[in-house]
N, C-alpha and C positions, 0 to 999 in steps of 0.2 A: 357056252358057259361064260357068265358075266363076271368081269374082274372085280376084285374086292374094293379098289378105290372108287369105282363107278357105283358100287352097291352102297357105299358110306357117304356118297355125295348128298343125297336128299336129306339124310340125318344131320349133316353139317349145315346145309342150307336152312333147315327148320330150326336148328339151335340158334343160328345167326340171326333169322328173323324174329325168333322169340326175345332174344337179347336186345336187338334193336328197339322192338316194341316197348320192352321194360324201360330202356333208357329214354325213349320218347316220353313215356308216361312220367317217369322221374323228372324229366326236363319241364314237362307241363305242370306237374303237381307242385303246389307251393305249401310249405308248412308254416309253422309260426313265424311272425316277423317277416313274412314275405321272402322267405328263403326256399329256394327250390330243392327238391329232394335229391337231385343229382349232386348238388353242392354238398349237401349233408353226407351222402355217401362217399363222395371224394374227400371230403375232410376226414371221415372216419378212416379211410384207408391210408391217407398220407400223414395224419397227425402222429401216429406213433413213431414213424421214421423221423419226422422233424424233431419230435420231443427227444428221441434218442440221440440225434446228432447234436442238438443244442446242449443236452446235458454233458455229452461227451466233450464238446468243445469248452463248455463252461468249467468242468473239472479239470480238463487239461491246462486251461489258462489259469485256474485258481492254484493248481499245484506248482505251476511254473512261477507265478507271481509270489507265492508263499515261499518257495525255495529262494527266490531272489531276495525277498524280504528278510528271510532268516539269515541269509548270508550277510546283509547289510547290518542287521541288529547284532549279529556275532561281531563283526568287525568293529562296531561302535562299542560294544561291551568290552571288547579287548583294548581299545583305545582308552575308554574311561578307566578301566582297571589298571592300565599303566600309569595314567595321570594320577590316579589315587595312591599307588605305591610311591610315586615320585613326591607327591605332596606329603605323604607320611615321612619319607625320609628327610625332606626339608624341615618338617616339624620337629623331628628328633634332633636334627642339627641345630635348629634354632633354640630348642629347649636346652641342649648341652652348652650352647654359647651363653644363654641367658644365666645358667647355673655357674658357669665359669666366671662370667662377669660379676656375678654376685659374691662369689668367693673372694675373687681378687679384690673387689671393692672392700669387703670386710678386713682383708689383710692390709690394704692401703690405709684404711680408717685407723686401724690399730697402730700401725707404724707412725702415722701422723700424730697420734695421741701421745706417742713416747719417743720423741726425736732424741732423747738423751741416751738411748740404748741402741747401738748399731745392730741391725737385723738384716737378714738375708732370706729372701723368699725362695722356696724350693718346691718342686713337684714330686709327688710319689710316683715312681717308675716301676716299682716291683715290691714283692713280699716274699717272705721265706716260705718254701714248700714244706718245711718241717712243722708239723702241728704243735710240737712242744716248744717251738721257738717263736716268739712274737717280735719280728723285726721287719723293717721296711727298708727299701733302697731309694735314695733321693738323687736327684740329678745335679747335686753340687758336690765339689770335692776340692782337692788341694789347690786348684787353680782359682777357686773361689774363697780361698783362705779359710776353709773349713777344717777344724781340728778335732781331735778326739775330747770327749766329755763336754761338747758344747750342748747346751740345752735346746730342744726342739719343742716348739709350743704352737698353738692356734690361738685366735681370739677367744675360743671358748675355754680353753684350759691347756695343761701341759700335756706333751705327747711322750717324750722319752729323751734320750741322750745319744749323741753320736759315739759309736764304738769302733768303727772302722772307716778309714778315709782312703780313696783312690784318687786318681787324677781328676776324673770328671763325675765320680759319684761317691756316695757315702752310705753307710748303714746305720739305722737308728734302731736302738733297743727300747721297745715300748715299756711303759710303766707297769704293764700287766704281765711281763715276762717274769719268770720265776728267778732269774738272776738280776732283776732290777730292783732298785731302791732309791728313796728320796727322803730328806728330811721334811716333816710335815707338822702341822699344828691345827687344832681345833678353832674355827673362827670365833666361836662365842666365848670360850674361856682362855684361849691362847695357850692351852696345854699341849706340849710338844711330844711327838712321837716319830714313827718311821713308817712310811709307805713302802710295802713290798708287793712284788708281783707273785701270783700263785699259778699262772698259766691259764686262768679262768678269765671271763670278761670283766670280772670285778677284781680290784686290788684289795689288799689287807693292810690295816693300820694296827702297828704293834706298839707295846710299851705304853699303854694307857691303863692305869690301875683301875681295879674294879669299883671303888667308891667314887670315880670321876662321873659326874652327871653328863650323860650324851643322850641326844635324842635323834630319831630318824629324820633325815633331811638336812642335818647340820652340815655346813660347809667345811671342807678340809682344804688347807692352804699349804703352800711351801713355806718352810721355815728359814731357808737360805743357809742352814748349817752344812749342807753337803757340798758347798762351793761350786755347785753346778747350776741349780736353779735360782734365780732372784727370789727374794722374800715376797710373800703374799700373792703369789700367782695361784690361781684356782686350780686344784687337783681334781675335786669331784664332791660328792655328797655321800653321807652315811646312809646305807640301805638296811643294815641290821647290825646288832651287837648283842653278845652273849658273855656272861662272866665266865672267867677262867680260873686257874689256880691263883694266879697273881695279877694277871693282866686280862683285860676284856679282849675278845675275839671281835674285831670291828671290820665289816665289809664296806667297801668304798666304791661307788660307781663313778668312773671317770667322766669328767664333764665333757672332754673332747671325744667325739665319736671316732674311736680308733679303728673301727671296722669299715669306715667309708671315707677316709682321709685321701684327699687329692692334692692339696695345696698346704704347706706348712711354713713356719718361720724358724730359722736358725738364729738364736742369740750368740752373736760374735763375742760377747763379754757377759760374765755373770753379774754385771752391774744392776743394783736395785732400781726398780722403775718408780718414778714419782707418782704420787697420787694426786688426782685433780684437787685444786684449790677449793672447788665449790663444795667439797665433802668434808672440808676441815672442821666445821662445826656440827656435823651431822652425828647424832648419838648412835652408838653401836657400830657394828661392822656389817657392811653390805657389799655385794659383788656387782659390778657392772657388766655389760655385754661382752667386754673384752677379757674377762677372767681376772680382773685386778680388783683387789679389795680397795674400796674408796676411803674407808676409815677404820680405825681399830680402837678398841678399848685400852686402857693402861695394862702394861704387862702384869702378869700375876707374880706375886712374891714367892709363890710356892713352885719350885722347878720339879720337873719329873726326872728323877735321878738317872735312869738308864738311857734317856732320850738323846742327850747331847753326844754321849759317846757312840751310840748306835748310828746317829745321823751322820757322824763323821766317817764312819765305815760302810755307809749304806750303798756307795757306789763301788761295785766290785770291779776288778781288773778287766779291761776290754777283751772281748773274745777274739780268739785267733782264727 
């Protein structure tokens, strides 16, 4: 009996001869562009593997390079974001310094324009937490010769008066506080009344009779009769008026922005401020940027009966 390996040997030899013949034919046959068929077959067999390997290497390198690039971009973004935050902080600091320089420049200009009145610059360091109380804390006190009932003003208009003094600080009662008051007069007619606070952003002017002509926007000045504020300092302007039983109800918008005060001036004496000589011949009354009336018409011969007595008692006793 013939073994199986010897039986299959002729078939193997036959298949080998046929394959060799085919390869020889493929080697001899040339296709288009003088390319042998054997090369075409070899390329067809090898190309998929080469393409797969190339794609794998390309994708792997792309993923790695993109990862490295993204890490670099992320680090660059973090650095730029930190620089932007720093520049924003510097911009805010520069804006604050520019605003402070502008405010201090206005105070210096005001004090230079009125050397006859001793003034003390102060900073606002706090405010009352009570919504019914309109008070501010200043960084000046007994050591700076600050006393009660001294006037506090800005170049725009009056602010209030000192009601409490400590060694290094003091408290200001704003003119809008319900316990505040000051002698006042109308800039156009020189009619006298009293400014009182109501706890609202606007103050109220009392003791102006119903037949007194008043128009919206008219300036209200200090009269000096309260012995606290010098005469002819700007208080504000009239925003509305309505007739009452005997007197008009007049609302006055303070000229000084009491809700954004940072620097103020304390008048160490109630001495009246001099008016610029250049306005001596100007007709009518007008207000300059420092809140001082440059000129005024002759006093009216008709006084307001209750105003003088009310102005004398407009400043109540200091708060405890």
